[in-house]
C-alpha positions in Angstrom: 23.1 -46.1 -74.2 25.5 -43.8 -72.3 23.0 -40.9 -72.2 20.3 -43.3 -71.0 22.5 -44.5 -68.1 23.3 -40.9 -67.0 19.7 -39.9 -67.1 18.7 -43.0 -65.0 21.3 -42.3 -62.4 20.2 -38.7 -62.1 16.6 -39.5 -61.6 17.4 -42.2 -59.1 19.5 -39.8 -57.1 16.8 -37.1 -57.1 14.3 -39.5 -55.4 16.7 -41.1 -53.1 18.2 -37.9 -51.6 15.1 -37.0 -49.5 14.7 -40.5 -48.2 18.4 -40.6 -47.3 18.1 -37.2 -45.5 15.1 -38.5 -43.6 17.0 -41.6 -42.5 19.9 -39.3 -41.3 17.5 -37.0 -39.4 15.9 -39.9 -37.5 19.0 -42.0 -36.9 18.6 -43.7 -33.5 15.3 -41.9 -33.1 16.9 -38.5 -32.6 16.9 -35.5 -35.1 20.2 -34.3 -36.3 19.1 -30.6 -36.3 18.6 -28.2 -33.3 15.2 -26.6 -32.4 14.8 -23.3 -30.6 13.6 -23.9 -27.0 9.9 -23.4 -26.4 9.0 -21.8 -23.1 5.8 -22.8 -21.3 4.3 -20.4 -18.7 1.9 -23.0 -17.4 2.5 -24.1 -13.8 2.9 -23.3 -10.1 5.5 -20.7 -9.2 7.0 -19.0 -6.1 9.4 -16.1 -5.7 10.6 -13.1 -3.7 10.5 -9.3 -4.3 11.7 -6.0 -3.0 10.6 -2.5 -3.7 9.5 0.9 -2.4 6.0 2.3 -1.5 4.7 5.8 -1.6 1.9 5.5 0.9 -0.7 8.2 2.0 -2.9 8.8 5.0 -5.6 11.4 4.6 -7.0 12.2 8.0 -9.9 14.1 9.6 -9.7 15.2 13.2 -12.3 16.5 15.6 -12.9 17.5 19.2 -16.3 17.2 20.8 -17.7 17.9 24.3 -19.3 15.4 26.6 -22.7 15.9 25.0 -21.3 15.1 21.5 -21.4 18.7 20.2 -18.5 19.1 17.8 -16.2 22.0 18.8 -13.5 21.7 16.2 -12.8 19.9 12.9 -9.4 19.8 11.1 -7.6 17.7 8.5 -4.1 16.8 7.5 -2.3 14.3 5.2 0.8 12.3 5.8 3.2 10.5 3.5 3.8 7.0 4.6 6.8 6.0 2.4 9.2 3.2 3.0 10.9 0.1 1.7 8.9 -3.1 1.3 9.9 -6.7 0.7 8.3 -10.2 0.7 7.4 -13.2 -1.3 4.7 -14.4 -3.8 3.2 -17.7 -4.8 0.9 -18.3 -7.8 -0.3 -20.3 -10.8 -0.2 -19.6 -14.5 -2.1 -21.2 -17.4 -0.9 -20.5 -21.0 -3.3 -20.7 -23.9 -1.7 -19.7 -27.1 -0.3 -16.2 -26.5 -2.4 -15.5 -23.5 -1.6 -16.3 -19.8 -4.1 -16.2 -17.0 -3.8 -17.2 -13.4 -3.7 -16.0 -9.8 -1.1 -14.8 -7.3 -0.9 -14.1 -3.6 1.8 -12.2 -1.8 2.8 -11.1 1.6 5.0 -8.0 2.4 6.8 -6.6 5.3 6.7 -2.8 5.4 8.7 0.1 6.8 6.1 2.7 5.9 5.2 5.3 8.5 4.1 8.9 8.7 2.9 11.7 11.0 -0.1 14.1 10.9 -2.1 16.3 13.2 -4.3 19.4 13.8 -4.6 22.2 16.3 -7.7 23.9 17.8 -6.5 27.5 18.3 -6.4 29.2 21.7 -8.5 32.2 22.8 -7.7 35.9 22.6 -6.8 37.9 25.7 -6.9 41.7 26.3 -9.9 42.4 24.1 -13.6 43.0 24.6 -15.8 41.2 25.1 -14.0 39.2 27.9 -15.6 35.9 26.6 -13.1 35.9 23.8 -10.6 34.5 26.3 -12.4 31.2 25.6 -11.6 29.1 22.5 -13.8 26.7 20.7 -12.2 23.8 22.6 -11.2 25.2 26.0 -12.2 28.0 28.4 -9.9 30.8 29.5 -10.0 32.7 32.7 -11.4 36.2 33.4 -9.6 37.8 36.4 -10.8 40.7 38.5 -8.7 43.1 36.4 -7.7 43.0 32.8 -4.0 41.9 33.4 -5.3 38.8 35.0 -7.3 37.7 32.0 -5.8 34.5 30.6 -6.7 33.2 27.2 -7.5 29.6 26.6 -4.5 27.6 25.4 -4.5 25.7 22.1 -5.5 22.0 22.1 -3.5 19.8 19.6 -3.7 16.3 18.4 -0.7 14.5 16.8 -0.9 11.1 15.1 1.7 8.6 14.1 0.7 5.7 11.8 2.6 2.8 10.3 1.6 0.1 7.8 3.2 -2.9 9.6 2.5 -5.5 6.8 0.2 -6.1 4.0 -0.7 -8.7 1.3 -2.8 -9.3 -1.7 -4.8 -12.0 -3.5 -5.1 -11.2 -7.2 -6.0 -12.5 -10.5 -3.6 -12.0 -13.4 -4.2 -11.9 -17.2 -1.6 -11.1 -19.8 -0.4 -11.3 -23.4 2.9 -12.7 -24.6 4.6 -10.1 -26.7 7.2 -12.8 -27.5 7.3 -16.4 -26.2 9.5 -15.2 -23.3 8.0 -11.7 -22.4 4.6 -11.3 -20.7 2.7 -8.1 -20.2 -0.1 -8.4 -17.7 -2.7 -6.6 -15.7 -3.7 -7.7 -12.1 -6.3 -6.9 -9.5 -8.1 -8.2 -6.5 -8.1 -8.2 -2.7 -5.7 -6.3 -0.5 -5.3 -6.5 3.3 -2.9 -5.1 5.9 -2.3 -4.0 9.5 -2.3 -0.3 10.3 -0.9 0.8 13.7 -2.0 4.2 15.0 -0.9 6.2 18.0 -2.7 9.5 18.6 -1.8 12.0 21.4 -3.8 15.1 22.6 -2.1 17.9 24.4 -3.5 21.0 26.1 -3.5 23.2 29.2 -6.4 23.8 31.5 -6.9 27.2 33.0 -8.3 26.5 36.5 -9.9 29.2 38.7 -13.1 31.0 39.4 -13.9 33.6 36.7 -13.9 37.2 38.0 -11.5 36.4 40.8 -7.8 35.9 41.2 -5.7 33.7 41.5 -5.9 31.0 38.8 -3.8 27.9 38.1 -2.6 26.1 35.0 -2.8 22.4 34.7 -1.3 20.5 31.7 -3.4 17.7 30.3 -2.6 14.9 27.8 -4.1 11.7 26.6 -2.7 8.9 24.3 -4.6 6.2 22.4 -2.9 3.3 20.6 -4.6 0.9 18.3 -3.9 -1.8 15.7 -6.4 -2.4 13.0 -6.6 -5.2 10.3 -8.0 -3.6 7.1 -9.2 -5.1 3.9 -9.6 -3.3 0.6 -8.7 -3.6 -3.1 -5.7 -3.4 -5.5 -5.1 -2.9 -9.2 -1.9 -2.9 -11.1 0.2 -4.0 -14.1 3.6 -5.5 -14.8 6.0 -7.1 -17.2 7.7 -10.5 -16.7 10.4 -12.1 -18.7 12.0 -15.5 -18.8 15.6 -15.6 -17.6 16.3 -19.2 -18.7 15.6 -22.5 -17.2 12.7 -22.2 -14.8 13.5 -18.6 -13.7 11.8 -15.4 -14.6 12.0 -11.8 -13.4 9.3 -9.1 -13.2 8.7 -5.4 -12.6 5.3 -4.6 -11.1 3.2 -1.6 -10.1 0.3 -1.9 -7.6 -2.2 0.7 -6.3 -3.7 -0.3 -2.9 -6.7 1.1 -1.1 -7.1 -0.2 2.5 -10.1 1.9 3.3 -10.5 3.9 6.6 -9.0 3.5 10.0 -10.8 5.4 12.8 -10.9 5.8 16.5 -12.1 8.0 19.4 -10.8 8.5 23.0 -11.5 10.8 26.0 -9.1 13.5 27.1 -8.6 15.4 30.4 -8.9 18.8 28.5 -11.9 20.7 29.8 -14.3 22.1 27.2 -16.1 25.4 27.4 -19.3 23.5 28.5 -17.4 22.1 31.5 -17.2 18.5 30.3 -14.0 17.0 29.0 -13.1 16.8 25.3 -13.4 13.6 23.2 -10.9 13.3 20.3 -11.7 11.5 17.1 -9.7 10.7 14.0 -10.5 9.0 10.7 -7.7 8.1 8.1 -8.0 6.9 4.6 -4.9 4.7 3.8 -3.7 4.2 0.2 -0.4 2.9 -1.3 1.5 3.2 -4.6 4.0 0.3 -4.9 6.8 -0.3 -7.4 8.8 -3.6 -6.9 11.0 -6.0 -8.7 11.0 -9.8 -8.2 12.1 -13.2 -9.4 10.0 -16.3 -9.8 10.8 -20.0 -10.1 8.3 -22.1 -12.1 8.1 -25.6 -10.7 6.8 -27.3 -13.8 8.0 -25.3 -16.8 11.4 -25.6 -18.5 12.6 -24.8 -22.0 
């Protein structure tokens, strides 16, 4: 009898224990154990960023006479580096370990650079005397060799700055962990490029074969501001900081296309008409930035 009682109590305890544990876990409708927080990337977000940009302006220059005949072609490149900063706004949608969405940002920029080219002057004191002319400007032939004056160089210098820019991009990424997102991004880029170009030269004035002659400095400046649209591609990594906050590191390559212009100058060409200066610049950017985002609808 005693052995039967012990066995009965043991069996009853074995079946009652899980039920009792279940009651304890659901006491007052709340579990008595802790769950790890689950982050959701879905939702609207906004944030700020700061970084540095290694920009580039690859430019072609030319001088042409009044008839449109090209007298000189040159090229130069300028680094347009500087600090950038701004804000972003976007939306994420998480499906299992994948996150897709879109983002738009707007950046202020301190990027600027200088470039230019020079059409060489003529050569004096050699035969034939026509060598006193250059491709871009005439020289002066005096009545005797000491009064031959070679044409002076004609130069163009250009200053450019990327005043501001922005992007509208899609984003698609993979969650390496529930709180770390690796993503690629790409889409539309746009910005405002300010350009100031200045041409300098010296006209040799006088009747060839006679003396005297005169020198007259000439200069012309053109300033323009162009809104340009292009494309961007990049990648980044973003991690949850806790609560609704996350931080990211991002790289973007931006191509804004070509900025171009033309303007008349007072520099006399060998044909007797004045020179017209032209420029064409291809603007690109390499951006590295860090930022923080606040997700309005996601919390652990």
